[in-house]
C-alpha positions in Angstrom: 16.7 -52.8 20.4 17.8 -49.7 18.5 16.0 -46.3 19.3 15.7 -43.1 17.7 19.1 -41.5 16.9 20.7 -39.2 19.4 21.1 -36.7 16.5 18.0 -34.7 17.2 18.5 -32.2 14.6 19.4 -34.9 11.8 17.1 -35.7 9.3 14.6 -38.9 9.1 15.0 -41.0 5.9 11.9 -42.0 4.4 11.5 -44.3 1.4 8.3 -44.9 -0.5 8.2 -48.1 -2.2 5.7 -49.8 -4.7 3.4 -51.4 -2.2 -0.1 -50.2 -2.0 -0.5 -47.5 0.8 1.6 -45.2 -0.6 -0.6 -42.4 1.2 1.4 -43.5 4.4 4.6 -42.0 2.9 3.2 -38.8 1.6 1.0 -38.0 4.6 4.4 -38.9 6.9 6.4 -36.3 4.7 3.5 -34.0 5.2 3.6 -34.5 8.9 7.3 -34.0 9.3 7.3 -31.1 7.6 4.5 -29.8 9.8 6.7 -30.6 13.0 9.9 -29.2 11.3 11.9 -32.4 11.1 14.1 -32.6 8.2 13.1 -35.3 5.5 15.4 -36.9 3.1 13.3 -39.0 0.5 14.1 -42.0 -1.6 11.1 -42.9 -4.1 11.6 -46.3 -5.8 10.2 -46.5 -9.3 7.3 -48.9 -8.3 6.4 -46.3 -5.7 6.3 -43.6 -8.3 4.2 -45.4 -10.3 2.1 -46.3 -7.4 1.5 -43.0 -6.4 0.0 -41.9 -10.0 -2.3 -45.3 -9.6 -3.5 -44.8 -6.0 -3.6 -41.1 -5.7 -4.0 -37.6 -7.4 -1.0 -36.5 -6.3 1.7 -35.2 -8.7 5.3 -36.6 -8.4 6.9 -33.2 -8.2 4.4 -32.4 -5.4 5.4 -35.3 -3.1 9.2 -34.8 -3.6 8.7 -31.2 -2.9 7.5 -32.3 0.7 11.0 -33.6 1.4 13.6 -31.3 2.0 16.0 -33.6 0.0 15.5 -36.0 -2.5 17.8 -38.8 -3.5 17.5 -40.9 -6.8 16.8 -44.6 -6.1 19.9 -45.9 -8.2 22.2 -43.2 -6.2 24.2 -45.5 -4.3 26.5 -42.9 -3.6 24.0 -40.6 -1.9 24.5 -39.4 1.7 22.0 -42.0 3.0 24.2 -44.7 1.9 27.1 -43.8 4.4 27.0 -44.6 8.1 28.9 -41.3 8.9 25.9 -39.5 7.7 23.8 -38.9 10.8 20.0 -39.5 10.6 17.3 -40.1 13.1 16.5 -43.3 11.3 14.5 -44.5 8.6 11.0 -45.4 7.7 10.1 -47.4 4.7 6.2 -46.5 4.1 5.0 -48.5 2.4 7.5 -51.3 2.6 6.7 -53.8 -0.7 7.5 -57.3 -0.2 10.4 -57.0 -2.7 12.0 -54.2 -0.3 11.5 -56.3 3.0 13.3 -59.5 1.1 16.1 -56.9 0.2 16.5 -55.5 3.8 16.1 -59.3 5.3 18.9 -60.5 3.0 21.3 -57.4 2.9 20.7 -57.1 -0.9 21.6 -53.8 -1.4 21.0 -53.0 -5.3 19.4 -49.8 -4.8 19.3 -46.7 -2.4 16.4 -47.9 -0.6 18.0 -51.3 0.6 21.4 -49.9 1.1 20.0 -46.9 3.6 17.9 -49.5 5.4 21.2 -51.4 5.7 23.0 -48.8 6.8 20.2 -47.6 9.2 20.5 -51.1 10.9 24.5 -51.4 11.0 24.4 -48.3 12.8 22.1 -49.2 15.2 19.3 -46.3 14.5 15.6 -46.8 14.3 14.4 -48.8 11.0 10.3 -48.9 10.8 8.9 -51.0 8.0 5.4 -50.2 7.1 4.9 -53.7 5.6 1.8 -53.5 3.2 0.7 -57.1 2.0 -2.1 -59.3 3.0 -2.8 -62.2 3.3 0.7 -63.3 4.4 2.4 -66.6 3.8 5.1 -68.0 5.6 7.8 -66.5 3.6 6.5 -63.1 4.0 6.3 -64.0 8.0 9.7 -65.4 7.8 11.2 -61.9 6.3 9.4 -60.0 8.9 11.0 -62.1 11.6 14.6 -61.8 10.1 14.0 -58.0 10.0 13.0 -57.8 13.5 15.9 -60.1 14.6 18.1 -57.6 12.6 16.5 -54.6 14.6 14.2 -53.2 12.7 10.4 -52.4 13.7 8.0 -54.1 11.6 4.8 -51.9 11.4 2.0 -52.9 9.0 -0.5 -50.0 9.0 -3.2 -51.7 10.9 -6.2 -49.5 11.6 -7.2 -48.9 15.1 -11.0 -47.9 15.9 -10.9 -46.7 19.6 -10.5 -43.2 18.2 -13.3 -43.6 16.0 -12.2 -42.7 12.9 -14.8 -41.4 10.2 -12.5 -40.9 7.1 -9.8 -42.8 5.2 -7.5 -40.0 6.3 -8.3 -40.5 10.2 -7.1 -44.2 9.6 -4.1 -43.0 7.5 -3.3 -40.5 10.4 -3.4 -43.0 13.1 -0.9 -44.9 11.5 1.3 -42.3 10.9 1.0 -40.8 14.0 2.2 -44.4 15.7 5.3 -44.0 13.4 6.0 -40.4 14.6 5.6 -41.5 18.3 8.4 -44.2 17.8 10.5 -41.5 16.8 9.4 -39.0 19.7 8.3 -36.6 17.2 5.1 -34.7 18.6 2.0 -34.6 16.5 -1.6 -34.3 17.1 -2.7 -36.6 14.5 -5.0 -38.9 16.4 -6.8 -39.1 19.7 -5.0 -40.7 22.2 -6.6 -43.6 24.3 -7.2 -42.0 27.9 -9.2 -45.0 29.3 -12.6 -46.3 29.0 
């Protein structure tokens, strides 16, 4: 099973695709900036559109949260090469289209190419798949990505920390992602026994 990259000072690749739940990717970028972890952002065209539909964020403000931003069509970007060290990659949220591209190594843009590179280099790839309900095709794509080495982590809310706001729910999901990459945070109260 892949784990967080040994490149402790390397950036984390973050992709925001067109599924509902783009706030997860935005909040992840904020949390990485607060933890002083450099982020390389790839924002798909559908992700950009969903940001304007679901949030009050301006696209330039989202891009400003990342240290480096790559165009989704730039398959010559640093993230497209395994020789460029990263801690790994998070797709938050991950659309079914993107999940399908990753599962089938269909590298027609930088999101899927960077994810493919992450897998081939045995780095940690986390996919916050956001769809419901799921049919067998979706489940099969998730299985295939898991077999390739990805961690499929749908943003499922937990309630043991007694969330009071949507932000509390989002922070718990983002905190779980940060835990996978061993990034310190205080985004939610951890369970300490009942």
